[in-house]
KOLZAPA-950279 format. One record per residue (C-alpha): z, x, y. Coordinates in steps of 0.1 Angstrom, whole numbers, padded with zeros to 4 digits, always signed. Example, Ala and Ser with C-alpha at 12.3 -4.5 7.8 and 13.67 -1.06 7.14 Angstrom:
2
+0078+0123-0045
+0071+0137-0011
! end
This chain:
382
-0002-0002-0001
-0002+0009+0035
+0025+0012+0064
+0024+0018+0102
+0046+0049+0110
+0058+0072+0140
+0041+0108+0131
+0052+0139+0147
+0027+0164+0149
+0036+0183+0180
+0068+0188+0202
+0045+0188+0233
+0031+0155+0227
+0043+0119+0223
+0047+0106+0185
+0019+0088+0176
+0015+0052+0151
-0005+0057+0124
-0013+0038+0096
-0001+0053+0064
-0008+0051+0027
+0024+0052+0001
+0024+0060-0027
+0037+0044-0060
+0074+0048-0062
+0095+0071-0087
+0118+0060-0110
+0148+0059-0085
+0130+0052-0054
+0131+0020-0031
+0111+0005-0010
+0123-0008+0020
+0109-0030+0049
+0123-0018+0079
+0142-0041+0102
+0158-0018+0123
+0161+0022+0131
+0181+0043+0152
+0176+0071+0173
+0200+0100+0166
+0205+0136+0183
+0195+0150+0150
+0158+0135+0151
+0156+0147+0190
+0165+0182+0180
+0143+0185+0151
+0112+0168+0178
+0123+0197+0206
+0126+0227+0178
+0104+0217+0150
+0080+0242+0140
+0042+0241+0131
+0049+0240+0092
+0078+0212+0096
+0048+0186+0105
+0029+0164+0107
+0065+0143+0095
+0080+0109+0100
+0118+0111+0114
+0143+0086+0115
+0175+0085+0096
+0196+0053+0103
+0173+0028+0089
+0183-0009+0078
+0160-0035+0060
+0147-0052+0029
+0142-0041+0000
+0103-0051-0012
+0103-0030-0044
+0121-0006-0071
+0115+0022-0091
+0115+0017-0128
+0152+0030-0133
+0167+0013-0098
+0200-0010-0112
+0220-0013-0079
+0195-0028-0056
+0168-0055-0060
+0138-0068-0041
+0153-0092-0015
+0181-0071-0010
+0194-0064+0025
+0204-0024+0024
+0217+0003+0053
+0204+0038+0044
+0219+0066+0049
+0220+0104+0039
+0206+0112+0008
+0224+0134-0021
+0220+0144-0055
+0243+0125-0076
+0245+0154-0104
+0261+0186-0086
+0298+0192-0088
+0305+0181-0054
+0287+0147-0060
+0299+0142-0097
+0334+0157-0101
+0346+0162-0066
+0334+0129-0051
+0322+0145-0020
+0283+0136-0019
+0283+0147+0021
+0290+0183+0010
+0262+0176-0021
+0251+0215-0034
+0216+0198-0023
+0219+0183+0010
+0195+0207+0031
+0168+0202+0010
+0173+0165+0004
+0179+0157+0040
+0163+0179+0064
+0130+0192+0049
+0111+0159+0049
+0100+0161+0012
+0112+0156-0020
+0128+0182-0038
+0097+0194-0059
+0076+0194-0025
+0059+0163-0027
+0059+0133-0001
+0049+0097-0009
+0034+0092+0026
-0007+0102+0035
-0030+0098+0062
-0068+0099+0050
-0056+0124+0022
-0035+0143+0043
+0005+0145+0035
+0030+0135+0060
+0063+0146+0052
+0082+0108+0044
+0114+0118+0031
+0136+0128+0059
+0174+0122+0050
+0155+0103+0019
+0145+0078+0042
+0119+0086+0074
+0127+0052+0087
+0104+0050+0117
+0081+0034+0096
+0077-0003+0090
+0084+0007+0056
+0105+0034+0040
+0109+0050+0005
+0145+0058+0002
+0165+0060-0028
+0188+0043-0049
+0216+0064-0039
+0212+0063-0001
+0208+0026+0000
+0240+0004+0009
+0239-0033-0001
+0252-0057+0028
+0251-0091+0029
+0226-0115+0043
+0243-0131+0075
+0247-0099+0091
+0227-0088+0118
+0206-0063+0099
+0184-0050+0130
+0215-0035+0142
+0233-0019+0111
+0211+0013+0109
+0233+0036+0130
+0262+0026+0109
+0245+0048+0084
+0247+0080+0103
+0255+0082+0139
+0284+0059+0138
+0292+0068+0106
+0299+0102+0117
+0318+0096+0149
+0341+0067+0133
+0344+0090+0098
+0358+0116+0117
+0387+0097+0131
+0395+0075+0101
+0385+0095+0070
+0390+0134+0083
+0419+0129+0107
+0432+0096+0093
+0456+0096+0125
+0492+0077+0122
+0496+0042+0145
+0508+0053+0178
+0492+0084+0177
+0475+0108+0205
+0440+0116+0205
+0413+0133+0226
+0375+0127+0220
+0351+0151+0237
+0316+0136+0245
+0313+0101+0243
+0282+0093+0238
+0273+0072+0205
+0290+0093+0182
+0321+0100+0207
+0321+0064+0212
+0323+0056+0175
+0349+0079+0175
+0370+0061+0201
+0363+0030+0181
+0380+0045+0150
+0408+0052+0168
+0414+0018+0185
+0409+0004+0147
+0435+0031+0135
+0458+0018+0162
+0462+0052+0182
+0485+0044+0212
+0471+0072+0239
+0431+0074+0233
+0417+0101+0260
+0377+0103+0266
+0365+0135+0283
+0331+0138+0294
+0312+0148+0326
+0294+0113+0335
+0314+0087+0350
+0293+0061+0334
+0304+0073+0300
+0341+0072+0310
+0337+0038+0322
+0322+0027+0290
+0349+0044+0271
+0379+0028+0291
+0358-0008+0284
+0360+0001+0245
+0398+0010+0243
+0403+0045+0260
+0439+0045+0272
+0432+0077+0298
+0398+0094+0306
+0392+0132+0323
+0359+0142+0338
+0357+0178+0325
+0336+0188+0355
+0363+0182+0378
+0395+0185+0360
+0414+0208+0341
+0414+0189+0305
+0444+0206+0285
+0465+0205+0315
+0457+0167+0321
+0464+0161+0287
+0496+0178+0285
+0506+0157+0317
+0493+0126+0296
+0513+0132+0266
+0541+0143+0283
+0543+0181+0280
+0533+0188+0241
+0493+0177+0240
+0476+0154+0217
+0479+0155+0179
+0445+0150+0174
+0411+0162+0190
+0374+0154+0177
+0344+0177+0194
+0314+0157+0196
+0298+0184+0213
+0301+0221+0196
+0294+0240+0229
+0319+0269+0227
+0336+0261+0259
+0344+0224+0247
+0352+0235+0212
+0377+0257+0229
+0390+0226+0251
+0395+0207+0222
+0417+0233+0207
+0439+0239+0235
+0449+0204+0245
+0464+0202+0209
+0500+0199+0205
+0514+0223+0174
+0506+0211+0148
+0477+0194+0156
+0445+0191+0140
+0408+0194+0157
+0376+0179+0140
+0343+0191+0151
+0311+0172+0147
+0287+0181+0174
+0253+0201+0165
+0240+0227+0184
+0217+0242+0158
+0225+0259+0123
+0236+0291+0143
+0260+0285+0169
+0285+0311+0173
+0318+0304+0188
+0349+0324+0198
+0381+0310+0196
+0418+0321+0203
+0432+0328+0168
+0464+0320+0185
+0454+0287+0189
+0452+0284+0153
+0486+0301+0142
+0510+0280+0150
+0495+0251+0125
+0470+0241+0147
+0440+0232+0128
+0400+0233+0131
+0381+0211+0104
+0343+0206+0105
+0328+0174+0096
+0296+0163+0081
+0285+0123+0081
+0322+0113+0085
+0333+0126+0057
+0320+0093+0045
+0308+0080+0011
+0284+0057+0026
+0288+0031-0004
+0324+0027+0007
+0326+0036+0044
+0296+0011+0058
+0312-0015+0039
+0346-0009+0058
+0329-0003+0089
+0313-0039+0086
+0346-0056+0075
+0362-0044+0109
+0328-0055+0128
+0335-0087+0114
+0372-0091+0118
+0366-0084+0158
+0379-0044+0152
+0349-0024+0155
+0324-0037+0182
+0298-0013+0173
+0271-0035+0186
+0283-0030+0223
+0268+0004+0220
+0235-0004+0214
+0205-0010+0233
+0171-0024+0212
+0132-0012+0215
+0101-0029+0199
+0091+0001+0172
+0057+0001+0194
+0077+0018+0223
+0094+0043+0203
+0082+0070+0228
+0100+0052+0259
+0133+0048+0236
+0131+0086+0229
+0131+0094+0268
+0157+0071+0276
+0178+0084+0244
+0170+0120+0257
+0179+0113+0296
+0210+0094+0284
+0201+0060+0300
+0213+0042+0267
+0244+0049+0243
+0224+0045+0210
+0188+0031+0211
+0178+0010+0182
+0138+0003+0170
+0134-0032+0161
+0101-0041+0137
+0100-0078+0142
+0060-0075+0146
+0054-0056+0117
+0076-0079+0099
+0054-0107+0108
+0022-0086+0096
+0038-0079+0063
+0049-0119+0056
+0014-0130+0068
-0002-0105+0042
+0022-0114+0015
+0011-0151+0021
-0023-0142+0017
-0021-0123-0012
-0002-0150-0027
-0031-0173-0018
! end
């Protein structure tokens, strides 16, 4: 079958909407008609820094949609199921099976960041030209995505499916850093550095965890104002204020018990450690490239402070996406307030808006392409 996808061919030009052919599914693959797909900082980073040998590729890794077909050995989802797509993992290595930490799958990089299957093949092609179509096991900037059984999370049909995609990555990353990694006690204090989409998701996680003191740090006043609306008890503009001093003032002297670094710039990470009391824990989720050297004062760690790196919110998607949805339905996790939607055909406008920080979380919607698919299906049945 054919589908429409946004193809990255060069970082110098816009993504192009192209008709692509989809090969037959392999035994554990799942064909999903995409209803919504988020734009993540990781996507923007690939566009800005991709090398010629990485393209052509279809990006997108925060997809949600409806299962249209399944491979011969798929047992956990079926056609018609509504699903959220998350990161891919092998399901066979020691971290996946014995330790139950699939976010640390031994083949995580190959399965998520290369854009191809492990054997180097791809399900997508344009006139015989292979197009990488397995970014994070989904490449969901397309009307249809070839996902895998293990990275599909089945969700209820009464939910706003077009908005759920970011639960599989960006929102999962921020909220999971708090709820899975830090696990703050009710009444505790936490500082969140960088309140874009990931930071605000962390803030929502802190509110859901019943933290008493929730401090948002950013250089953009508009983001700090949004953080206040979503539950921050205090805000600090790090462009004009001494963060560590202000945190000590807010907490009555000792500093915060927890912090989340969503930026990963050296100065920010140092500040996220300096603002902690002893003992205290900083979770870093920011990404500035695979090589990002930082220098920290070992004295900040010596007396019981902990710095921990977090990937994908330390989340097992099948469990944590469900948990976030339960909190959302209970009115305790309003992640939808972070989202601005764009029709898929305006993907380049959405990318610009995300790059300029004009929106918190851009999500592409596929209403036009859904109607086209339904029309084609009805014609085939007639």
